[in-house]
C-alpha positions in Angstrom: -15.9 -24.8 -19.3 -17.7 -25.4 -22.7 -20.6 -23.5 -23.5 -23.6 -24.6 -25.6 -24.1 -21.9 -28.1 -27.5 -23.3 -29.4 -28.8 -23.0 -25.8 -27.4 -19.5 -25.5 -29.4 -18.7 -28.8 -32.7 -20.4 -27.3 -32.3 -18.2 -24.1 -32.1 -15.0 -26.1 -35.3 -15.9 -27.9 -36.8 -16.9 -24.8 -35.9 -13.3 -23.3 -37.2 -11.6 -26.6 -33.9 -10.5 -27.8 -33.8 -10.1 -31.7 -31.0 -12.3 -32.8 -29.2 -10.3 -35.7 -26.1 -11.4 -37.5 -24.0 -9.1 -35.6 -25.4 -10.2 -32.1 -24.8 -13.7 -32.8 -21.1 -12.9 -34.2 -20.6 -11.3 -30.4 -22.1 -14.2 -28.7 -20.2 -16.9 -30.7 -17.1 -14.5 -29.8 -17.5 -15.0 -26.2 -18.3 -18.6 -26.5 -15.0 -19.2 -28.0 -12.7 -17.0 -26.7 -12.4 -17.6 -22.8 -9.9 -15.0 -22.2 -12.5 -12.4 -20.8 -12.1 -9.9 -23.4 -13.0 -6.4 -23.2 -15.6 -4.7 -25.7 -12.6 -3.5 -27.6 -11.3 -6.7 -28.0 -14.3 -8.5 -29.0 -14.7 -5.6 -31.6 -11.0 -6.1 -33.1 -11.7 -9.6 -33.0 -14.5 -9.5 -35.3 -14.2 -6.5 -37.5 -12.3 -8.1 -40.3 -15.1 -10.8 -40.4 -17.9 -8.6 -39.9 -16.8 -5.1 -41.4 -20.2 -3.5 -40.8 -19.9 -4.0 -36.8 -19.5 -0.9 -35.0 -18.3 -0.6 -31.6 -21.9 0.9 -30.5 -23.3 -2.4 -31.6 -20.8 -4.5 -29.3 -21.4 -2.5 -26.5 -25.3 -2.5 -27.0 -25.0 -6.1 -27.6 -23.0 -6.6 -24.4 -25.6 -4.7 -22.7 -28.3 -6.8 -23.8 -26.4 -9.7 -22.7 -25.9 -8.7 -19.4 -29.6 -7.9 -19.0 -30.4 -11.3 -19.9 -27.9 -12.8 -17.5 -26.1 -14.5 -20.2 -22.7 -13.1 -19.4 -20.8 -11.1 -16.6 -19.2 -8.2 -16.4 -15.7 -8.4 -14.2 -13.8 -5.4 -13.1 -10.3 -6.6 -12.1 -8.5 -3.1 -12.8 -9.9 0.5 -12.2 -10.8 1.4 -15.6 -11.0 -2.2 -17.5 -14.2 -4.1 -18.0 -14.0 -7.6 -19.3 -16.7 -9.9 -20.2 -17.4 -13.4 -18.9 -19.5 -16.2 -20.6 -19.2 -18.1 -17.5 -22.0 -16.9 -15.0 -21.5 -19.4 -12.6 -19.8 -18.3 -9.1 -16.2 -18.8 -9.5 -12.9 -16.7 -8.9 -10.5 -15.0 -11.3 -6.8 -14.8 -11.3 -5.0 -11.9 -13.5 -1.4 -12.6 -14.3 0.4 -9.2 -13.7 3.0 -10.2 -16.8 0.9 -11.5 -19.4 -2.1 -9.8 -18.5 -4.4 -13.2 -19.3 -7.2 -13.9 -16.6 -7.7 -17.3 -15.4 -10.9 -18.9 -14.0 -10.9 -20.8 -10.9 -13.4 -23.0 -8.8 -14.1 -21.9 -5.4 -17.2 -22.1 -3.2 -17.7 -18.0 -2.8 -20.5 -18.9 -0.1 -17.8 -20.0 2.2 -16.8 -16.5 2.7 -18.6 -15.1 5.6 -19.2 -11.3 6.2 -20.7 -10.8 9.4 -20.3 -7.1 9.0 -22.8 -7.2 6.3 -25.6 -8.8 8.1 -28.5 -7.1 6.9 -27.2 -6.1 3.5 -28.7 -7.3 0.5 -25.6 -8.7 -1.6 -26.2 -8.7 -5.6 -23.1 -9.9 -6.9 -20.0 -11.8 -5.5 -16.3 -11.7 -7.0 -13.2 -13.2 -5.9 -9.9 -11.8 -7.9 -6.3 -12.8 -7.2 -3.4 -11.1 -8.9 0.3 -12.6 -9.2 2.1 -14.6 -11.9 0.9 -17.4 -13.6 2.6 -20.6 -14.3 3.7 -19.9 -17.7 5.4 -16.7 -17.0 7.1 -17.9 -13.9 8.5 -21.1 -16.0 9.5 -18.3 -18.8 11.1 -16.5 -15.9 8.8 -13.3 -16.5 8.1 -13.0 -12.8 
């Protein structure tokens, strides 16, 4: 999925989110790294380029982007929040060997949950875990 960085900047402006250099770098990182990074990975990936960047700024920026609906937070492991620039409904596969997370297309609305009739559903996620093709080919099963 290719994300239009300029349209994201326009959306930030429309939502009255101040455009600082550090915020733009975090957003740029998310649009160019489709590996569903954690906040720490974003911080470590940008710190050399933006030495004034703090972890607090990364977390605050991610919070603003989440509130604006420009990214999604995904929890595949109990204590691991990752961030996804793709806000459309899709599934995730986490390789238990290399720890990479892959997107896949799925019609989430096909899943029926009759037991939830009358409930308000705010988010839908589909997660699979296993071994990716690359790790299988490399014998890392």
